[in-house]
LOKEGU-549810 format. One line per field, with one value per residue (C-alpha): x, y, z; residue number from 1. Coordinates in nm, 3 decimals, m for minus. Layout:
<rs>
px X/...
py Y/...
pz Z/...
num NUM/...
</rs>
This chain:
<rs>
px 2.385/2.183/2.037/1.704/1.722/1.390/1.373/1.022/0.948/1.200/1.202/1.262/1.024/0.661/0.439/0.501/0.768/0.913/1.236/1.354/1.697/1.885/2.254/2.528/2.784/3.011/2.731/2.661/2.294/2.180/1.807/1.580/1.205/1.017/0.675/0.434/0.230/m0.076/m0.376/m0.426/m0.781/m0.809/m0.912/m1.219/m1.313/m1.303/m1.529/m1.864/m1.750/m1.736/m1.401/m1.361/m1.329/m1.105/m0.790/m0.909/m0.933/m0.627/m0.415/m0.492/m0.307/m0.011/0.065/0.394/0.329/0.002/0.083/0.196/m0.108/m0.335/m0.167/m0.156/m0.527/m0.634/m0.409/m0.584/m0.923/m0.787/m0.633/m0.954/m1.163/m0.893/m0.914/m0.631/m0.507/m0.369/0.005/0.007/m0.153/0.113/0.388/0.231/0.212/0.576/0.677/0.477/0.611/0.972/0.936/0.809/1.119/1.368/1.188/1.145/1.506/1.654/1.425/1.512/1.886/1.907/1.617/1.565/1.889/2.185/2.171/2.267/2.605/2.632/2.708/2.530/2.697/3.042/2.981/3.038/3.409/3.444/3.650/3.410/3.702/3.815/3.453/3.437/3.752/3.607/3.279/3.450/3.679/3.384/3.135/3.082/2.773/2.745/2.668/3.010/3.171/3.327/3.062/2.781/2.912/2.988/2.625/2.509/2.740/2.587/2.239/2.351/2.514/2.190/2.010/2.267/2.301/1.924/1.929/1.681/1.818/1.478/1.480/1.809/1.685/1.704/2.028/2.309/2.556/2.908/2.856/3.196/3.045/3.026/3.337/3.298/3.539/3.373/3.402/3.211/2.946/2.904/2.876/2.611/2.405/2.416/2.283/2.021/1.881/1.925/1.719/1.428/1.404/1.467/1.181/0.920/0.965/0.999/0.653/0.497/0.523/0.252/0.032/0.070/m0.040/m0.261/m0.396/m0.232/0.025/m0.003/m0.291/m0.291/m0.597/m0.618/m0.859/m0.934/m0.875/m0.611/m0.492/m0.727/m0.591/m0.670/m0.401/m0.436/m0.241/m0.226/m0.024/m0.319/m0.405/m0.777/m1.088/m1.065/m0.721/m0.585/m0.633/m0.499/m0.156/m0.018/0.305/0.353/0.311/0.526/0.804/0.770/0.791/1.113/1.252/1.159/1.333/1.645/1.635/1.614/1.906/2.121/2.063/2.120/2.435/2.590/2.478/2.314/2.554/2.875/2.750/2.668/3.019/3.182/2.994/3.018/3.395/3.420/3.193/3.314/3.275/2.898/2.922/2.997/2.698/2.323/2.224/2.026/1.810/2.003/1.673/1.533/1.204/1.089/0.746/0.851/0.734/0.752/0.617/0.863/0.769/0.401/0.364/0.128/0.328/0.504/0.781/0.870/0.904/1.200/1.235/1.201/1.025/1.189/1.333/1.699/1.777/2.097/2.252/2.261/2.246/2.279/1.956/1.643/1.318/0.991/0.725/0.349/0.161/m0.165/m0.031/m0.150/0.156/0.391/0.253/0.101/0.064/0.108/m0.015/0.150/0.321/0.077/m0.220/m0.455/m0.635/m0.747/m1.060/m0.844/m0.598/m0.293/m0.039/m0.180/m0.084/m0.341/m0.305/m0.428/m0.730/m0.850/m0.686/m0.853/m0.812/m0.940/m0.800/m0.709/m0.494/m0.343/m0.056/m0.015/m0.199/0.018/0.240/0.421/0.779/0.861/0.706/0.585/0.799/0.709/0.351/0.213/0.400/0.309/0.022/0.208/0.152/0.437/0.432/0.634/0.729/0.710/0.747/1.066/1.118/1.219/1.369/1.213/1.320/1.609/1.865/1.640/1.590/1.962/2.044/1.775/1.876/2.242/2.164/1.957/2.242/2.082/2.378/2.315/2.264/2.566/2.793/2.693/2.707/3.052/3.166/3.047/3.216/3.541/3.539/3.495/3.729/3.464/3.359/3.014/2.909/2.937/2.597/2.435/2.456/2.322/2.509/2.446/2.077/2.166/2.391/2.124/1.879/2.127/2.210/1.849/1.769/2.012/1.897/1.531/1.585/1.768/1.501/1.228/1.357/1.313/0.950/0.881/1.027/0.804/0.496/0.577/0.634/0.291/0.126/0.305/0.188/m0.172/m0.221/m0.391/m0.561/m0.514/m0.840/m1.020/m1.380/m1.504/m1.561/m1.676/m2.029/m2.052/m2.330/m2.056/m1.852/m1.859/m2.050/m1.722/m1.366/m1.036/m0.713/m0.383/m0.229/0.144/0.432/0.774/0.720/1.026/1.038/0.983/0.730/0.371/0.059/m0.310/m0.543/m0.913/m1.210/m1.517/m1.864/m2.177/m1.999/m1.872/m1.553/m1.590/m1.230/m0.930/m0.577/m0.264/0.071/0.312/0.693/0.708/0.498/0.756/1.048/0.921/0.692/0.747/0.851/0.626/0.486/0.820/1.013/1.175/1.257/1.155/1.408/1.450/1.497/1.746/1.947/1.981/2.120/2.379/2.714/2.582/2.733/2.601/2.865/2.617/2.275/2.144/2.230/2.140/2.273/2.364/2.003/1.883/2.133/2.019/1.647/1.662/1.846/1.511/1.331/1.046/0.692/0.492/0.165/0.154/0.125/m0.072/m0.316/m0.438/m0.274/m0.361/m0.714/m0.616/m0.452/m0.122/0.226/0.462/0.780/1.070/1.408/1.455/1.715/1.632
py m15.638/m15.396/m15.079/m14.928/m14.550/m14.364/m14.005/m13.875/m13.620/m13.525/m13.148/m12.864/m13.021/m12.971/m13.235/m13.525/m13.786/m14.063/m14.240/m14.561/m14.706/m15.019/m14.966/m15.225/m15.216/m14.992/m14.737/m14.843/m14.812/m15.156/m15.090/m14.787/m14.727/m14.409/m14.349/m14.069/m14.026/m13.836/m13.968/m13.885/m13.766/m13.486/m13.737/m13.827/m13.463/m13.397/m13.681/m13.553/m13.193/m12.972/m13.034/m12.661/m12.593/m12.890/m12.675/m12.469/m12.784/m12.956/m12.652/m12.724/m13.054/m12.856/m12.519/m12.489/m12.639/m12.455/m12.325/m12.655/m12.850/m12.580/m12.594/m12.975/m12.980/m12.736/m12.920/m13.248/m13.104/m12.943/m13.275/m13.467/m13.225/m13.146/m12.782/m12.578/m12.261/m11.942/m11.897/m11.605/m11.817/m12.083/m11.822/m11.686/m12.037/m12.097/m11.780/m11.872/m12.228/m12.120/m11.854/m12.125/m12.334/m12.054/m11.935/m12.288/m12.390/m12.084/m12.130/m12.499/m12.442/m12.176/m12.245/m12.622/m12.785/m12.555/m12.616/m12.979/m12.843/m12.510/m12.496/m12.181/m12.164/m12.199/m11.867/m11.694/m11.782/m11.622/m11.312/m11.077/m10.931/m11.276/m11.362/m11.050/m11.155/m11.503/m11.366/m11.121/m11.395/m11.601/m11.334/m10.968/m10.950/m10.598/m10.703/m10.841/m10.581/m10.666/m10.450/m10.644/m10.975/m10.826/m10.718/m11.068/m11.217/m10.990/m11.116/m11.478/m11.398/m11.254/m11.575/m11.791/m11.576/m11.566/m11.944/m11.968/m12.012/m11.931/m12.015/m12.204/m12.427/m12.804/m12.836/m13.077/m12.790/m12.908/m13.241/m13.362/m13.401/m13.022/m12.925/m12.559/m12.309/m12.044/m11.779/m11.990/m12.061/m11.689/m11.611/m11.880/m11.764/m11.405/m11.523/m11.737/m11.414/m11.230/m11.494/m11.437/m11.076/m11.163/m11.410/m11.154/m10.966/m11.272/m11.408/m11.087/m11.241/m11.493/m11.213/m11.020/m11.311/m11.498/m11.231/m11.358/m11.586/m11.848/m12.016/m11.798/m11.809/m12.026/m12.083/m12.393/m12.277/m12.013/m11.750/m11.566/m11.212/m11.033/m10.839/m10.465/m10.289/m9.971/m9.897/m9.961/m9.756/m9.751/m9.957/m10.297/m10.218/m10.195/m10.571/m10.661/m10.766/m10.453/m10.280/m10.147/m10.486/m10.656/m10.409/m10.520/m10.882/m10.799/m10.639/m10.950/m11.179/m10.962/m10.992/m11.369/m11.377/m11.153/m11.358/m11.689/m11.566/m11.371/m11.562/m11.902/m12.045/m11.922/m12.048/m12.390/m12.423/m12.291/m12.528/m12.830/m12.791/m12.892/m13.195/m13.361/m13.704/m13.648/m13.660/m14.032/m14.144/m14.123/m14.198/m14.516/m14.621/m14.493/m14.471/m14.128/m14.007/m13.674/m13.599/m13.279/m12.919/m12.564/m12.588/m12.367/m12.012/m12.065/m12.370/m12.626/m12.925/m13.178/m13.216/m12.851/m12.887/m12.702/m12.996/m13.320/m13.627/m13.966/m14.237/m14.305/m14.653/m14.743/m14.399/m14.472/m14.121/m14.256/m14.456/m14.253/m14.447/m14.275/m14.202/m14.226/m14.143/m14.265/m14.617/m14.862/m15.076/m14.788/m14.617/m14.802/m14.733/m15.008/m15.028/m15.351/m15.163/m14.873/m14.817/m14.838/m15.125/m15.212/m15.403/m15.655/m15.699/m15.517/m15.684/m15.551/m15.222/m14.978/m14.714/m14.380/m14.370/m14.677/m14.567/m14.617/m14.427/m14.674/m14.620/m14.938/m14.872/m15.193/m15.049/m14.995/m14.714/m14.401/m14.346/m14.668/m14.781/m14.873/m14.948/m15.292/m15.286/m15.644/m15.527/m15.178/m14.875/m14.558/m14.339/m14.300/m14.526/m14.665/m14.546/m14.748/m14.708/m15.045/m15.201/m15.008/m14.763/m14.419/m14.100/m13.773/m13.414/m13.177/m13.455/m13.637/m13.314/m13.234/m13.582/m13.560/m13.214/m13.316/m13.637/m13.446/m13.200/m12.886/m12.650/m12.407/m12.698/m12.888/m12.584/m12.494/m12.854/m12.900/m12.573/m12.683/m13.022/m12.863/m12.619/m12.902/m13.136/m13.407/m13.649/m13.641/m13.945/m13.731/m13.578/m13.909/m13.842/m13.653/m13.334/m13.396/m13.329/m13.010/m12.893/m12.986/m12.752/m12.466/m12.533/m12.542/m12.228/m12.033/m12.203/m12.133/m11.773/m11.696/m11.867/m11.666/m11.353/m11.523/m11.611/m11.260/m11.108/m11.339/m11.233/m10.863/m10.916/m11.079/m10.787/m10.531/m10.722/m10.691/m11.043/m10.996/m11.338/m11.534/m11.732/m11.991/m12.025/m12.236/m12.543/m12.367/m12.514/m12.879/m12.938/m12.940/m13.208/m13.581/m13.801/m13.956/m13.826/m13.882/m13.686/m13.629/m13.295/m13.325/m13.092/m13.071/m12.934/m12.819/m13.157/m13.356/m13.522/m13.432/m13.574/m13.523/m13.781/m13.707/m13.914/m13.708/m13.859/m13.657/m13.332/m13.427/m13.580/m13.957/m14.027/m13.811/m13.926/m13.718/m13.892/m13.644/m13.617/m13.715/m14.023/m14.134/m14.055/m14.113/m14.409/m14.739/m15.072/m15.224/m15.575/m15.708/m15.547/m15.266/m14.971/m14.618/m14.347/m14.220/m14.570/m14.672/m14.350/m14.396/m14.745/m14.618/m14.585/m14.417/m14.435/m14.267/m14.110/m14.085/m14.255/m14.001/m13.719/m13.865/m13.571/m13.799/m13.917/m13.556/m13.462/m13.722/m13.699/m13.319/m13.347/m13.459/m13.156/m13.365/m13.233/m13.506/m13.313/m13.341/m13.718/m13.743/m13.498/m13.526/m13.562/m13.841/m13.863/m13.652/m13.387/m13.437/m13.434/m13.705/m13.506/m13.717/m13.855/m14.194/m14.472/m14.833
pz m1.221/m1.435/m1.287/m1.390/m1.423/m1.433/m1.558/m1.508/m1.631/m1.895/m1.847/m2.094/m2.346/m2.446/m2.289/m2.054/m2.128/m1.914/m2.004/m1.843/m1.914/m1.811/m1.741/m1.704/m1.424/m1.633/m1.688/m2.047/m2.147/m2.262/m2.290/m2.316/m2.320/m2.409/m2.255/m2.338/m2.022/m2.152/m2.344/m2.713/m2.784/m3.041/m3.306/m3.101/m3.052/m3.428/m3.536/m3.665/m3.713/m4.021/m4.199/m4.265/m3.892/m3.810/m3.814/m3.514/m3.304/m3.450/m3.359/m2.994/m3.017/m2.889/m2.733/m2.923/m3.267/m3.324/m3.671/m3.821/m3.706/m3.845/m4.185/m4.194/m4.115/m4.389/m4.634/m4.542/m4.632/m4.950/m5.053/m4.988/m5.195/m5.455/m5.352/m5.510/m5.343/m5.507/m5.547/m5.305/m5.034/m5.081/m5.051/m4.732/m4.588/m4.682/m4.499/m4.191/m4.179/m4.228/m3.959/m3.725/m3.800/m3.732/m3.419/m3.286/m3.352/m3.182/m2.881/m2.864/m2.883/m2.614/m2.381/m2.402/m2.519/m2.450/m2.075/m2.146/m2.258/m2.072/m1.698/m1.582/m1.240/m1.398/m1.574/m1.239/m1.269/m1.612/m1.688/m1.877/m2.073/m2.186/m2.269/m2.487/m2.669/m2.725/m2.858/m3.093/m3.223/m3.351/m3.457/m3.533/m3.312/m3.168/m2.809/m2.724/m2.496/m2.156/m1.989/m2.156/m2.025/m1.683/m1.654/m1.747/m1.486/m1.221/m1.310/m1.276/m0.941/m0.813/m0.906/m0.728/m0.414/m0.370/m0.340/m0.624/m0.975/m1.121/m1.493/m1.444/m1.160/m1.179/m1.374/m1.297/m1.248/m1.176/m1.355/m1.489/m1.838/m1.870/m2.068/m2.166/m2.007/m1.786/m2.058/m2.310/m2.045/m1.976/m2.348/m2.395/m2.096/m2.225/m2.560/m2.382/m2.234/m2.564/m2.748/m2.509/m2.628/m2.995/m3.017/m2.912/m3.238/m3.462/m3.379/m3.519/m3.867/m3.775/m3.642/m3.968/m4.185/m3.937/m3.705/m3.386/m3.228/m3.093/m3.274/m3.588/m3.812/m4.123/m4.406/m4.611/m4.968/m4.903/m4.659/m4.420/m4.458/m4.786/m4.970/m5.017/m5.292/m5.082/m4.767/m4.536/m4.231/m4.156/m4.223/m4.388/m4.527/m4.172/m4.127/m4.472/m4.586/m4.753/m4.847/m4.494/m4.328/m4.590/m4.511/m4.150/m4.261/m4.445/m4.129/m3.927/m4.176/m4.160/m3.779/m3.816/m4.055/m3.835/m3.518/m3.694/m3.871/m3.584/m3.273/m3.330/m3.589/m3.416/m3.077/m3.220/m3.361/m3.043/m2.813/m3.043/m3.060/m2.694/m2.734/m3.053/m2.893/m2.911/m3.289/m3.247/m3.039/m3.025/m3.384/m3.333/m3.627/m3.930/m4.121/m4.210/m4.359/m4.500/m4.644/m4.823/m4.795/m4.931/m5.289/m5.472/m5.575/m5.517/m5.745/m5.589/m5.709/m5.480/m5.737/m5.678/m5.302/m5.152/m4.911/m5.110/m4.979/m4.947/m4.726/m4.653/m4.523/m4.340/m4.410/m4.784/m4.931/m5.286/m5.279/m5.196/m5.166/m5.270/m5.009/m5.063/m4.744/m4.897/m4.958/m4.689/m4.756/m4.672/m4.361/m4.069/m3.697/m3.440/m3.080/m2.960/m2.674/m2.650/m2.420/m2.717/m2.882/m3.235/m3.325/m3.512/m3.224/m3.090/m3.321/m3.650/m3.812/m3.950/m4.217/m4.076/m4.307/m4.119/m3.794/m3.458/m3.131/m2.874/m2.527/m2.341/m2.035/m1.900/m1.697/m1.324/m1.151/m1.117/m0.935/m1.021/m0.975/m1.335/m1.671/m1.771/m2.084/m2.176/m2.229/m2.299/m2.168/m2.363/m2.482/m2.812/m3.111/m3.325/m3.690/m3.940/m4.307/m4.484/m4.141/m4.057/m3.773/m3.902/m3.764/m3.875/m3.815/m3.892/m3.932/m4.179/m4.375/m4.375/m4.501/m4.771/m4.894/m4.891/m5.082/m5.337/m5.398/m5.255/m5.287/m4.996/m4.756/m4.886/m4.869/m4.514/m4.389/m4.542/m4.385/m4.040/m4.074/m4.191/m3.901/m3.654/m3.848/m3.877/m4.155/m4.313/m4.110/m3.794/m3.871/m3.774/m3.402/m3.103/m3.190/m3.559/m3.492/m3.309/m3.593/m3.850/m3.678/m3.700/m4.064/m4.178/m3.978/m4.195/m4.515/m4.437/m4.321/m4.644/m4.855/m4.681/m4.851/m5.191/m5.110/m4.985/m5.303/m5.509/m5.309/m5.352/m5.726/m5.759/m5.582/m5.797/m6.105/m5.986/m5.846/m5.506/m5.487/m5.162/m5.143/m5.354/m5.235/m5.526/m5.307/m4.993/m5.002/m4.882/m5.138/m5.403/m5.226/m5.303/m5.058/m4.945/m4.964/m4.792/m4.791/m4.618/m4.531/m4.480/m4.409/m4.250/m3.901/m3.702/m3.531/m3.849/m4.078/m3.988/m4.154/m4.078/m4.232/m4.278/m4.397/m4.490/m4.527/m4.608/m4.536/m4.189/m4.046/m4.017/m3.912/m3.828/m3.743/m3.682/m3.732/m3.581/m3.556/m3.192/m3.265/m3.522/m3.293/m2.939/m3.002/m2.822/m2.966/m3.229/m3.269/m3.394/m3.109/m3.310/m3.084/m3.170/m3.257/m2.899/m2.766/m3.034/m2.996/m2.620/m2.675/m2.923/m2.742/m2.427/m2.080/m1.765/m1.544/m1.256/m1.274/m1.021/m1.264/m1.607/m1.808/m2.098/m2.135/m2.142/m2.412/m2.660/m2.588/m2.613/m2.946/m3.092/m2.940/m2.793/m2.826/m2.660/m2.643/m3.023/m2.981/m2.654/m2.501/m2.140/m1.796/m1.553/m1.401/m1.100/m1.320/m1.140/m1.287/m1.165/m1.116/m1.007/m1.109/m0.953/m0.956/m0.874
num 1/2/3/4/5/6/7/8/9/10/11/12/13/14/15/16/17/18/19/20/21/22/23/24/25/26/27/28/29/30/31/32/33/34/35/36/37/38/39/40/41/42/43/44/45/46/47/48/49/50/51/52/53/54/55/56/57/58/59/60/61/62/63/64/65/66/67/68/69/70/71/72/73/74/75/76/77/78/79/80/81/82/83/84/85/86/87/88/89/90/91/92/93/94/95/96/97/98/99/100/101/102/103/104/105/106/107/108/109/110/111/112/113/114/115/116/117/118/119/120/121/122/123/124/125/126/127/128/129/130/131/132/133/134/135/136/137/138/139/140/141/142/143/144/145/146/147/148/149/150/151/152/153/154/155/156/157/158/159/160/161/162/163/164/165/166/167/168/169/170/171/172/173/174/175/176/177/178/179/180/181/182/183/184/185/186/187/188/189/190/191/192/193/194/195/196/197/198/199/200/201/202/203/204/205/206/207/208/209/210/211/212/213/214/215/216/217/218/219/220/221/222/223/224/225/226/227/228/229/230/231/232/233/234/235/236/237/238/239/240/241/242/243/244/245/246/247/248/249/250/251/252/253/254/255/256/257/258/259/260/261/262/263/264/265/266/267/268/269/270/271/272/273/274/275/276/277/278/279/280/281/282/283/284/285/286/287/288/289/290/291/292/293/294/295/296/297/298/299/300/301/302/303/304/305/306/307/308/309/310/311/312/313/314/315/316/317/318/319/320/321/322/323/324/325/326/327/328/329/330/331/332/333/334/335/336/337/338/339/340/341/342/343/344/345/346/347/348/349/350/351/352/353/354/355/356/357/358/359/360/361/362/363/364/365/366/367/368/369/370/371/372/373/374/375/376/377/378/379/380/381/382/383/384/385/386/387/388/389/390/391/392/393/394/395/396/397/398/399/400/401/402/403/404/405/406/407/408/409/410/411/412/413/414/415/416/417/418/419/420/421/422/423/424/425/426/427/428/429/430/431/432/433/434/435/436/437/438/439/440/441/442/443/444/445/446/447/448/449/450/451/452/453/454/455/456/457/458/459/460/461/462/463/464/465/466/467/468/469/470/471/472/473/474/475/476/477/478/479/480/481/482/483/484/485/486/487/488/489/490/491/492/493/494/495/496/497/498/499/500/501/502/503/504/505/506/507/508/509/510/511/512/513/514/515/516/517/518/519/520/521/522/523/524/525/526/527/528/529/530/531/532/533/534/535/536/537/538/539/540/541/542/543/544/545/546/547/548/549/550/551/552/553/554/555/556/557/558/559/560/561/562/563/564/565/566/567/568/569/570/571/572/573/574/575/576/577/578/579/580
</rs>
């Protein structure tokens, strides 16, 4: 007899996500359903507004991914109006986006995902001296003394003895699927705490270029902060990008590189070595999509993108399909199993230019026992590329860069696989996603220094331009225009679609990474990426402690607020883990 396992909410994510899974008598997951449990509504708020201010609202789609939605939004308007930005502005955007990736990936690994593999309580049994020897054997990181780890152990002990684990509460500590020795657990917890301090300095880069973080400022047509050729100290120059602030940016990038090289990458390899079986499960779809990003060295040309666009079907890295987000035959969103409706019926797919956001809740009134998976069961839509379900995100980018022969990515991926004694196909897995995040963090952090050097060279050559205001007046715009602003967000392919009529927004649709990955089944019954991954060689040791479900869902780094945007009518969270 099958058992229905309900995990609601999935914690250590952004937003509200419910997962239901059917398990056979042997614990094998035979069915899985992903439900976003908040309503999507930003598109409705934006209708009728000035396109130049859309980014300020679109940023509020999410409290984590603020930067990427702002950039996708300004790019949508620039695409619609054929508004070209200066090379310096593109370099600044590249730096801001890459910083978001590195910051987000480190935070995800330590504070959202690592606790799926690290048993915090087990760290109390560790020998700090042995932990120091372990840490020094894998890295030259300065904070690796026995005293450092002994101090960390004391902090953990205080949490446990108080009866309140605080930031470590709610874990399945002692679960037999935890395989790290106590010393590795203590090392990982120490670096968990270290990453909290590290990230405070890293986010300063966004404040330098965008005025603040979160929700940095943006500008349609360029970058909001002017460049000053002088050092800057008082007056207008104090709020400009200048030599002094660019030196601080360089210091921040070096901090990123050091933490990734000396802590994040070694920890990923150390932890993954104990869980190599997770490189053989949790892939799911086998189809991957990237939309491309980071126009190279300030050139506003998709062909120059550092991350290329394309589609990989059935893991075939030798046959890359082209992607055109504007083509109605390529990108469509379905609502067959969503709590939305379309004027033409729930079984049709709509390209985002013609997209509709019509709420139509047909499910049970919360709280309910289980989803009606035969009908509608999510506030997420189901995007498809030429009718096929796709996975987006770090694994898709790693596969695309590897397929395209990007040497730094290939070299690092091969090094990781050699260290773990794994074949290339191992990347298509739960831990493959986790490793992909680490690999691209190093690749991006290193590339950031190239973009910064280019920006400094432009300034030294006398090019201070960061803004193009030629099209600022709506009187110069066509009566009707439409455009798409796309980018590679940390969680994957992001696209904002805008339709402008008579100077105002007539339609706005955001197709976000977690819609691609976390969306429900479509009209033909194809599962989304989460659902497919959970049905790929998964067994639950204990349905009451569904650690295995958490591991694979967290490997996607869910950000459900990007796809859905309001809690239930009473404003209550349904916080429970239940087995039926």
